[in-house]
GUTORVO-784029 format. One record per residue (C-alpha): x, y, z; residue in three letters. Coordinates in steps of 0.001 Angstrom, whole numbers, padded with zeros to 6 digits, m for minus. Example, Ala and Ser with C-alpha at 12.3 -4.5 7.8 and 13.67 -1.06 7.14 Angstrom:
[r [012300,m004500,007800],'ALA'];
[r [013670,m001060,007140],'SER'];
% end
This chain:
[r [017852,m018817,046119],'MET'];
[r [020218,m017782,048912],'GLU'];
[r [023725,m019211,049050],'GLN'];
[r [023150,m021044,052344],'ASN'];
[r [020046,m022781,050960],'SER'];
[r [022200,m024917,048670],'PHE'];
[r [023306,m028357,049801],'LEU'];
[r [025596,m028957,046801],'LEU'];
[r [027247,m026571,044355],'GLN'];
[r [029215,m027714,041311],'ILE'];
[r [031303,m025227,039310],'SER'];
[r [033062,m025702,035957],'GLY'];
[r [032907,m029519,035922],'LEU'];
[r [034650,m031022,032879],'SER'];
[r [035638,m034563,031957],'LYS'];
[r [037044,m036196,028808],'SER'];
[r [037845,m039789,027864],'TYR'];
[r [040479,m040416,025179],'SER'];
[r [040000,m036918,023824],'GLY'];
[r [036197,m037199,023740],'VAL'];
[r [034501,m034555,025899],'THR'];
[r [031810,m036046,028121],'VAL'];
[r [031191,m033053,030398],'LEU'];
[r [031966,m029480,029401],'LYS'];
[r [032110,m026704,032011],'ASP'];
[r [028955,m027775,033863],'VAL'];
[r [027842,m025655,036842],'SER'];
[r [024874,m026717,038981],'LEU'];
[r [023280,m026048,042358],'CYS'];
[r [021136,m028459,044362],'PHE'];
[r [018919,m027137,047146],'GLY'];
[r [018353,m028539,050608],'LYS'];
[r [015308,m030751,051226],'ALA'];
[r [014461,m030910,047538],'SER'];
[r [014082,m033465,044762],'ILE'];
[r [016070,m032488,041695],'HIS'];
[r [015507,m034184,038335],'GLY'];
[r [018499,m034852,036091],'LEU'];
[r [017568,m035746,032515],'ILE'];
[r [019205,m036148,029107],'GLY'];
[r [019671,m038682,026356],'GLU'];
[r [021974,m041668,026805],'ASN'];
[r [025477,m040275,026456],'GLY'];
[r [024474,m036778,027624],'ALA'];
[r [026847,m037003,030605],'GLY'];
[r [024461,m037832,033460],'LYS'];
[r [026278,m040968,034632],'SER'];
[r [029678,m039280,034388],'THR'];
[r [028440,m036347,036460],'LEU'];
[r [027188,m038756,039132],'ILE'];
[r [030489,m040680,039139],'LYS'];
[r [032436,m037443,039540],'CYS'];
[r [030163,m036437,042400],'LEU'];
[r [030397,m039693,044347],'ASN'];
[r [034143,m040090,043821],'GLY'];
[r [034221,m043012,041398],'ILE'];
[r [035631,m040853,038574],'THR'];
[r [038162,m038037,038897],'ARG'];
[r [037112,m034941,036898],'PRO'];
[r [039576,m033032,034719],'ASP'];
[r [038410,m029716,036157],'ARG'];
[r [035769,m028426,038532],'GLY'];
[r [035094,m027584,042165],'THR'];
[r [032487,m028791,044641],'PHE'];
[r [030929,m027241,047735],'LEU'];
[r [028876,m029457,050044],'PHE'];
[r [026843,m027600,052658],'ASP'];
[r [029054,m024579,052085],'GLY'];
[r [032362,m026420,052617],'GLN'];
[r [034906,m027498,049945],'PRO'];
[r [034355,m031098,048950],'TYR'];
[r [037029,m033208,047224],'HIS'];
[r [035136,m036273,045977],'PRO'];
[r [036191,m039793,046888],'SER'];
[r [034049,m042820,047584],'VAL'];
[r [034927,m042811,051285],'ARG'];
[r [034440,m039042,051646],'ARG'];
[r [031088,m039135,049841],'ALA'];
[r [029715,m041802,052178],'LEU'];
[r [031044,m039991,055253],'SER'];
[r [029136,m036870,054195],'LEU'];
[r [025951,m038846,053553],'GLY'];
[r [026111,m038823,049743],'ILE'];
[r [024621,m042175,048761],'VAL'];
[r [024062,m043490,045236],'THR'];
[r [021602,m046158,044135],'ILE'];
[r [023057,m047261,040771],'PRO'];
[r [021040,m048171,037708],'GLN'];
[r [022715,m051577,037543],'GLU'];
[r [022516,m053438,040822],'PHE'];
[r [025471,m053590,043174],'ASN'];
[r [024338,m056461,045373],'LEU'];
[r [026074,m059652,046519],'ALA'];
[r [023696,m062310,045138],'SER'];
[r [024858,m065108,047459],'SER'];
[r [024217,m063066,050616],'LEU'];
[r [020942,m062362,052386],'SER'];
[r [019038,m059093,052199],'ILE'];
[r [020207,m058279,055730],'ARG'];
[r [023853,m058920,054905],'ASP'];
[r [023622,m056736,051796],'ASN'];
[r [022001,m053848,053632],'ILE'];
[r [024683,m053860,056350],'PHE'];
[r [027648,m054783,054142],'LEU'];
[r [030512,m052531,055288],'GLY'];
[r [028546,m051014,058167],'CYS'];
[r [027743,m054053,060305],'GLU'];
[r [026321,m053644,063810],'LEU'];
[r [028389,m055162,066616],'ARG'];
[r [027889,m055997,070254],'ARG'];
[r [030766,m056855,072559],'ALA'];
[r [032981,m057232,069486],'GLY'];
[r [030687,m059677,067699],'PHE'];
[r [028204,m059162,064888],'LEU'];
[r [024774,m058348,066305],'ASP'];
[r [022659,m060379,063896],'HIS'];
[r [019469,m059814,065872],'GLY'];
[r [019757,m056023,065780],'ALA'];
[r [020597,m056074,062073],'MET'];
[r [017649,m058359,061340],'ARG'];
[r [015256,m056085,063261],'ARG'];
[r [016550,m052948,061519],'ARG'];
[r [016411,m054656,058129],'CYS'];
[r [012798,m055692,058660],'ASN'];
[r [011934,m052130,059746],'GLU'];
[r [013413,m050781,056507],'LEU'];
[r [011592,m053334,054367],'LEU'];
[r [008335,m052614,056185],'GLU'];
[r [008773,m048860,055596],'SER'];
[r [008964,m049666,051883],'LEU'];
[r [005776,m051731,052193],'GLN'];
[r [007803,m054729,051088],'CYS'];
[r [006878,m058208,052395],'ASP'];
[r [010357,m059683,051957],'LEU'];
[r [012179,m061408,054818],'CYS'];
[r [015566,m060128,056035],'ALA'];
[r [017136,m063592,055682],'ASP'];
[r [016028,m064134,052061],'THR'];
[r [018944,m064671,049673],'GLU'];
[r [019250,m061891,047092],'VAL'];
[r [019765,m064357,044227],'SER'];
[r [016134,m065473,044581],'SER'];
[r [014712,m061954,044167],'LEU'];
[r [013148,m060407,041095],'SER'];
[r [014539,m057265,039500],'ILE'];
[r [011914,m055093,041237],'ALA'];
[r [012647,m056669,044621],'GLN'];
[r [016395,m056123,044195],'LYS'];
[r [015650,m052471,043487],'GLN'];
[r [013845,m052203,046821],'LEU'];
[r [016830,m053762,048603],'VAL'];
[r [019085,m051116,047035],'GLU'];
[r [016749,m048408,048327],'ILE'];
[r [016633,m049973,051801],'ALA'];
[r [020429,m050117,051905],'ARG'];
[r [020654,m046424,051039],'ALA'];
[r [018078,m045546,053702],'LEU'];
[r [020118,m047449,056265],'ASN'];
[r [022963,m044939,055966],'ARG'];
[r [022888,m041422,057446],'ASP'];
[r [021898,m040055,054055],'CYS'];
[r [021801,m036308,053282],'ARG'];
[r [021916,m036515,049477],'LEU'];
[r [020463,m039582,047770],'LEU'];
[r [021266,m040062,044084],'ILE'];
[r [018758,m042360,042378],'MET'];
[r [019695,m043525,038882],'ASP'];
[r [016639,m044881,037029],'GLU'];
[r [014978,m046340,040169],'PRO'];
[r [011587,m047066,038567],'THR'];
[r [012571,m048807,035345],'THR'];
[r [010968,m052131,036332],'VAL'];
[r [008492,m050970,038964],'LEU'];
[r [004758,m051143,038296],'ASN'];
[r [002457,m048177,039064],'PRO'];
[r [001643,m049140,042706],'PRO'];
[r [005366,m049687,043397],'GLU'];
[r [006207,m046311,041825],'VAL'];
[r [003559,m044633,043960],'ASN'];
[r [005046,m046290,047041],'ASN'];
[r [008532,m045091,046093],'LEU'];
[r [007267,m041544,045600],'PHE'];
[r [005587,m041698,049022],'ARG'];
[r [008935,m042651,050533],'ILE'];
[r [010753,m039908,048637],'MET'];
[r [008296,m037244,049788],'ARG'];
[r [008748,m038431,053361],'GLY'];
[r [012519,m038179,053038],'MET'];
[r [012192,m034665,051643],'ARG'];
[r [010083,m033697,054644],'GLU'];
[r [012886,m034959,056900],'ARG'];
[r [015353,m032655,055138],'GLY'];
[r [017000,m035141,052762],'ILE'];
[r [017813,m033986,049226],'SER'];
[r [017607,m036246,046196],'MET'];
[r [018925,m036254,042645],'ILE'];
[r [016475,m038228,040536],'TYR'];
[r [017823,m039483,037197],'VAL'];
[r [015131,m040843,034905],'SER'];
[r [014026,m041134,031303],'HIS'];
[r [010383,m041257,032434],'LYS'];
[r [009617,m037585,032053],'LEU'];
[r [006084,m037894,033397],'GLY'];
[r [007539,m039177,036668],'GLU'];
[r [010109,m036359,036719],'VAL'];
[r [007272,m033866,036335],'LYS'];
[r [005303,m035517,039137],'GLU'];
[r [007960,m035954,041828],'ILE'];
[r [010677,m033330,041240],'CYS'];
[r [010929,m029727,042433],'ASP'];
[r [013514,m028705,039832],'ASN'];
[r [014948,m030224,036679],'VAL'];
[r [018336,m030048,034966],'THR'];
[r [018770,m030944,031291],'VAL'];
[r [022117,m032116,029885],'LEU'];
[r [022805,m032555,026177],'ARG'];
[r [026112,m033756,024712],'ASP'];
[r [027894,m033015,027972],'GLY'];
[r [026667,m029429,028279],'GLU'];
[r [024172,m027828,030626],'LEU'];
[r [021070,m026825,028657],'ILE'];
[r [018948,m025526,031531],'CYS'];
[r [018243,m025754,035242],'GLN'];
[r [014706,m024669,036048],'THR'];
[r [011777,m025165,038447],'PRO'];
[r [009672,m028110,037303],'ILE'];
[r [006580,m025894,037281],'SER'];
[r [007994,m023935,034334],'GLU'];
[r [008304,m026869,031901],'VAL'];
[r [005987,m029629,030741],'ASP'];
[r [006909,m033121,029564],'VAL'];
[r [007003,m032146,025899],'LYS'];
[r [009323,m029191,026552],'GLU'];
[r [011675,m031385,028611],'MET'];
[r [011863,m033905,025778],'ALA'];
[r [012519,m031175,023207],'ASN'];
[r [015318,m029673,025286],'ARG'];
[r [016900,m033116,025712],'MET'];
[r [017190,m033716,021966],'VAL'];
[r [017568,m030088,020809],'GLY'];
[r [014532,m030140,018526],'ARG'];
[r [010821,m030811,018631],'GLU'];
[r [010240,m034494,019281],'LEU'];
[r [007381,m036142,017425],'LYS'];
[r [005330,m039070,018694],'GLY'];
[r [007587,m042014,019512],'ILE'];
[r [005107,m044848,018870],'PHE'];
[r [004615,m046149,015322],'PRO'];
[r [001068,m046673,014113],'GLU'];
[r [m000367,m049961,015352],'LYS'];
[r [m000942,m052650,012750],'ARG'];
[r [m003655,m055277,012884],'LYS'];
[r [m002856,m058912,012134],'VAL'];
[r [m005201,m060967,009991],'SER'];
[r [m007261,m063520,011892],'ALA'];
[r [m006054,m066210,009486],'ASP'];
[r [m002332,m065340,009750],'ALA'];
[r [m000066,m068296,010470],'GLU'];
[r [000204,m069266,014144],'ILE'];
[r [003915,m069265,014994],'LEU'];
[r [003563,m069987,018727],'LEU'];
[r [000811,m072026,020360],'ASP'];
[r [001009,m072506,024135],'VAL'];
[r [m001402,m075015,025686],'ASP'];
[r [m001923,m075279,029480],'GLN'];
[r [001712,m074449,030255],'LEU'];
[r [002793,m074673,033908],'SER'];
[r [006163,m074129,035585],'GLN'];
[r [006229,m074761,039341],'SER'];
[r [003930,m072203,041033],'ASP'];
[r [005154,m069217,038999],'ARG'];
[r [003350,m070135,035754],'VAL'];
[r [000007,m071929,035970],'LYS'];
[r [m002083,m073271,033068],'ASP'];
[r [m001177,m070539,030581],'VAL'];
[r [m002635,m070847,027075],'SER'];
[r [m002356,m068435,024154],'PHE'];
[r [m001455,m068190,020485],'THR'];
[r [000885,m065784,018719],'LEU'];
[r [000478,m065167,014995],'ARG'];
[r [002931,m064126,012323],'LYS'];
[r [003437,m060358,012465],'GLY'];
[r [001683,m059972,015828],'GLU'];
[r [002922,m057810,018737],'ILE'];
[r [001493,m059112,022012],'LEU'];
[r [002009,m057040,025153],'GLY'];
[r [002387,m058801,028492],'LEU'];
[r [001405,m056800,031599],'ALA'];
[r [001178,m057603,035301],'GLY'];
[r [002380,m056594,038728],'LEU'];
[r [005733,m057689,040141],'GLY'];
[r [005722,m061442,040805],'GLY'];
[r [002836,m062090,038407],'ALA'];
[r [004978,m064556,036436],'GLY'];
[r [005727,m062619,033243],'ARG'];
[r [009495,m063191,033244],'THR'];
[r [009060,m066772,034451],'GLU'];
[r [006763,m067433,031481],'LEU'];
[r [009314,m065928,029090],'ALA'];
[r [012136,m067987,030610],'GLU'];
[r [010068,m071151,030325],'THR'];
[r [009414,m070456,026640],'LEU'];
[r [013157,m069870,026170],'TYR'];
[r [014197,m073052,027994],'GLY'];
[r [015811,m071304,030975],'VAL'];
[r [013196,m072895,033236],'ARG'];
[r [011807,m076427,032844],'ARG'];
[r [008070,m076677,032280],'LYS'];
[r [006080,m078816,034685],'LYS'];
[r [003255,m079595,032274],'SER'];
[r [001617,m078363,029105],'GLY'];
[r [002594,m078270,025437],'ARG'];
[r [004402,m075754,023234],'ILE'];
[r [004029,m075672,019446],'PHE'];
[r [006235,m073619,017115],'VAL'];
[r [004838,m073238,013585],'ALA'];
[r [002494,m076170,014209],'GLY'];
[r [005146,m078564,015494],'LYS'];
[r [005342,m079571,019163],'GLU'];
[r [008756,m078757,020625],'VAL'];
[r [010706,m079501,023779],'ARG'];
[r [012434,m076437,025160],'LEU'];
[r [014747,m077657,027909],'ASN'];
[r [017567,m075208,027213],'SER'];
[r [018105,m071854,025504],'PRO'];
[r [020054,m073567,022733],'SER'];
[r [016988,m075671,021906],'GLN'];
[r [014832,m072522,021869],'ALA'];
[r [017275,m070813,019504],'VAL'];
[r [017176,m073806,017152],'ARG'];
[r [013369,m073566,017191],'CYS'];
[r [013583,m069912,016161],'GLY'];
[r [012903,m068223,019518],'ILE'];
[r [014887,m065198,020696],'ALA'];
[r [014782,m063684,024184],'TYR'];
[r [015966,m060269,025337],'LEU'];
[r [016493,m060533,029104],'SER'];
[r [015197,m057837,031472],'GLU'];
[r [018694,m057623,033022],'ASP'];
[r [021077,m056901,030142],'ARG'];
[r [024130,m056560,032417],'GLN'];
[r [023657,m060038,033875],'LYS'];
[r [022518,m062090,030900],'SER'];
[r [022104,m059820,027882],'GLY'];
[r [025707,m058903,027120],'ILE'];
[r [029277,m059621,028167],'ILE'];
[r [030579,m056222,029201],'GLN'];
[r [034265,m056806,028467],'ASP'];
[r [033542,m058031,024933],'PHE'];
[r [033269,m055670,022001],'GLY'];
[r [030185,m055231,019858],'LEU'];
[r [031546,m057783,017390],'ASP'];
[r [031963,m060582,019932],'MET'];
[r [028681,m059821,021697],'ASN'];
[r [026649,m059994,018495],'ILE'];
[r [028060,m063394,017569],'SER'];
[r [027579,m064977,021028],'LEU'];
[r [024465,m066978,020113],'ILE'];
[r [025225,m067534,016427],'SER'];
[r [028968,m068212,016697],'LEU'];
[r [028862,m071410,014654],'LEU'];
[r [028003,m069581,011451],'LYS'];
[r [031236,m067563,011782],'TYR'];
[r [033452,m070634,012242],'CYS'];
[r [035492,m072286,009513],'ARG'];
[r [037544,m075397,010285],'CYS'];
[r [037317,m074693,014008],'GLY'];
[r [038398,m071043,013744],'PHE'];
[r [036351,m067855,013932],'ILE'];
[r [036324,m065848,010713],'ASN'];
[r [036942,m062428,012299],'LYS'];
[r [036540,m060475,009079],'SER'];
[r [032999,m061840,008575],'VAL'];
[r [032198,m061282,012242],'GLU'];
[r [033374,m057660,012052],'LEU'];
[r [031475,m057068,008829],'LYS'];
[r [028249,m058346,010390],'GLN'];
[r [028800,m056241,013532],'ALA'];
[r [029338,m053197,011320],'GLY'];
[r [026058,m053882,009567],'MET'];
[r [024186,m053976,012876],'TYR'];
[r [025968,m050864,014125],'ARG'];
[r [024746,m048989,011061],'GLU'];
[r [021247,m050486,011122],'ARG'];
[r [020646,m049690,014800],'PHE'];
[r [022720,m046512,014815],'ARG'];
[r [024851,m047817,017681],'ILE'];
[r [027299,m045178,018880],'LYS'];
[r [030578,m046980,019560],'SER'];
[r [034211,m045828,019196],'PRO'];
[r [034951,m049083,017395],'SER'];
[r [033470,m052527,016857],'LEU'];
[r [035953,m054016,019313],'THR'];
[r [035626,m051444,022125],'SER'];
[r [034279,m053065,025352],'PRO'];
[r [030511,m052710,025298],'ILE'];
[r [030538,m051571,028935],'ARG'];
[r [031903,m048247,027668],'GLU'];
[r [028688,m047608,025708],'LEU'];
[r [025553,m045893,027007],'SER'];
[r [022637,m048013,028222],'GLY'];
[r [020665,m047450,025033],'GLY'];
[r [023556,m048552,022824],'ASN'];
[r [024173,m051612,025008],'GLN'];
[r [020500,m052564,024629],'GLN'];
[r [020679,m052204,020853],'LYS'];
[r [023714,m054508,020898],'GLY'];
[r [021805,m057085,022962],'ALA'];
[r [018909,m056989,020492],'ILE'];
[r [021300,m057374,017551],'ALA'];
[r [022863,m060411,019257],'LYS'];
[r [019504,m062177,019442],'SER'];
[r [018494,m061111,015952],'LEU'];
[r [021691,m062544,014467],'ASP'];
[r [020367,m066039,015262],'ALA'];
[r [017558,m065373,012711],'GLU'];
[r [014552,m066009,014983],'PRO'];
[r [010889,m066187,013998],'ARG'];
[r [009632,m065351,017507],'ILE'];
[r [011189,m062574,019614],'PHE'];
[r [010416,m062107,023316],'ILE'];
[r [011376,m058649,024619],'PHE'];
[r [011532,m058392,028438],'ASP'];
[r [011607,m054712,029545],'GLU'];
[r [013186,m053663,026197],'PRO'];
[r [013542,m049956,027079],'THR'];
[r [014694,m050244,030684],'ARG'];
[r [016990,m047299,031484],'GLY'];
[r [016898,m045921,027932],'ILE'];
[r [016310,m042322,026857],'ASP'];
[r [013211,m041229,024991],'ILE'];
[r [014820,m041057,021539],'GLN'];
[r [016394,m044523,021840],'SER'];
[r [013049,m045851,023049],'ARG'];
[r [011408,m044530,019903],'GLY'];
[r [014056,m046261,017790],'GLU'];
[r [013466,m049581,019568],'ILE'];
[r [009681,m049247,019197],'TYR'];
[r [010135,m048620,015480],'GLN'];
[r [012468,m051600,015254],'PHE'];
[r [009957,m053929,016972],'ILE'];
[r [007257,m052611,014637],'HIS'];
[r [009447,m053268,011588],'SER'];
[r [010191,m056830,012751],'LEU'];
[r [006463,m057503,013001],'ALA'];
[r [005929,m055960,009555],'SER'];
[r [008464,m058431,008207],'GLU'];
[r [006503,m061348,009683],'GLY'];
[r [008161,m061913,013046],'MET'];
[r [005948,m062631,016060],'ALA'];
[r [006828,m060474,019078],'CYS'];
[r [006018,m060551,022793],'ILE'];
[r [006730,m057348,024722],'VAL'];
[r [006897,m057623,028516],'ILE'];
[r [006895,m054244,030214],'SER'];
[r [006191,m052557,033545],'SER'];
[r [005699,m049299,031629],'ASP'];
[r [001970,m049213,030888],'LEU'];
[r [002372,m046291,028494],'GLU'];
[r [004728,m048498,026475],'GLU'];
[r [002238,m051350,026234],'LEU'];
[r [m000665,m049021,025464],'ILE'];
[r [001239,m047167,022738],'GLY'];
[r [002942,m050125,021042],'LEU'];
[r [000775,m053229,021338],'CYS'];
[r [m002510,m053917,019488],'PRO'];
[r [m003249,m056688,022023],'LYS'];
[r [m002252,m057016,025703],'VAL'];
[r [m002408,m060075,027950],'ALA'];
[r [m002483,m059389,031696],'VAL'];
[r [m000987,m061872,034163],'MET'];
[r [m001912,m062292,037815],'ARG'];
[r [m000459,m064875,040200],'GLU'];
[r [001041,m066950,037395],'GLY'];
[r [m002058,m067119,035186],'SER'];
[r [m003633,m065013,032468],'PHE'];
[r [m006278,m062738,033978],'ALA'];
[r [m007516,m061579,030579],'GLY'];
[r [m006767,m060098,027163],'PHE'];
[r [m007358,m056500,026068],'LEU'];
[r [m007662,m055063,022578],'GLU'];
[r [m008343,m051738,020857],'ASP'];
[r [m009889,m049047,023111],'GLU'];
[r [m009842,m051419,026083],'HIS'];
[r [m006045,m051173,026247],'ILE'];
[r [m005729,m048466,028892],'ASN'];
[r [m004144,m048127,032318],'GLU'];
[r [m007408,m048572,034226],'LYS'];
[r [m008401,m051804,032469],'GLU'];
[r [m004870,m053239,032786],'ILE'];
[r [m004704,m052489,036522],'MET'];
[r [m008202,m053889,037089],'TYR'];
[r [m007080,m057227,035670],'LEU'];
[r [m003625,m057129,037274],'ALA'];
[r [m005000,m056491,040771],'THR'];
[r [m007998,m058811,040554],'GLY'];
[r [m010707,m056149,040488],'VAL'];
[r [m011838,m057863,037289],'LYS'];
% end
């Protein structure tokens, strides 16, 4: 490729934290009007490379050329050049409207005053281009995870973008939403915009990207046209060895196994309507559906975050009232939220304090926390889940996404539940960590725990769950088992074809 065909060139990029090397002499080139995949395990250096590029982090060494000119990264300089990043964790003001978020810092004015009408029209144009039926004046706090993702994309499109960095943009999007995103990305490429696409979904990388870069332990492993590698080879290069199948063998549950959860005609406002199902000891039930189908709302109702309108809930044969998470915990129900940054962990706490958040009482003696017991328990979970952390007290925000997720799971498990609801358990996690979490869920079921797995990743549900319930418009559209658990059957039920 000729020199002038590159939009961005990075040479000798290195970065260390407290003596730990995160990036080591990385040199990369990104072409104009292209989509470039960036892959690697959690902790491989992808996020640090992005932060160095957009000016959030200062590298120890390295030079940048943007469109042939020297580029000294800073947040302001990156935006002025049209380098826009959509982060993995949302960066939205929840109390503001979609319109206000999209124009935050770049408001339109007329005669010195904010031009709300022009901003509303432009906002609606952006949302329409994303085939999104949201209103510009809707408050962001009322949006689902998938809808917030679309707002992030719309905000990036609103800027004069030349290089768009997308960090795990499809983690909670369903197949039609992913297809819509890819349509938008191809259109942007046709208009001359370049993109860096960071994802752990290697099938999507293969489908949408022109080239792919693999990082491992902070070093560049390869940069190659996507046509020269398949999904299996990408995965092998990420981990440095041949990667076996990540899904454990499915296990059937006896028809006479104890029923741990019995839900009868459960309703919650208009988001959950007349839902009935049973969950047996040792069972793994998948929960599929399009965005807005009511999956998370059902989980939050079972965990006491939302108040039920009608219906009955039985845990181990006893009817229970679940009006708060604390009541759900006492009944033996655990819930892993789909948004770990918001409600799964406290980022400034260490692994020790995060793990004891729900079960703090068992660490207290005479009104004081027994730190030695708390640290011992955290150490046990760190070893069991192979959590990579400098220490048990290091802020959990310093850990990779996969290690943060393992910490959030350990926190819920420490309350000794009998029923565990996993909402998007592998969101933003690399392929090896996903395999570890799948094996962990499988082992919990083998030990007699009942598990519900909510996921937008159909491959995840197909590979992990012996039984899948599909939701549509707040109700169960049907159940699938055995050979009927496939993408076509799930989408038929989710869309109303069946």
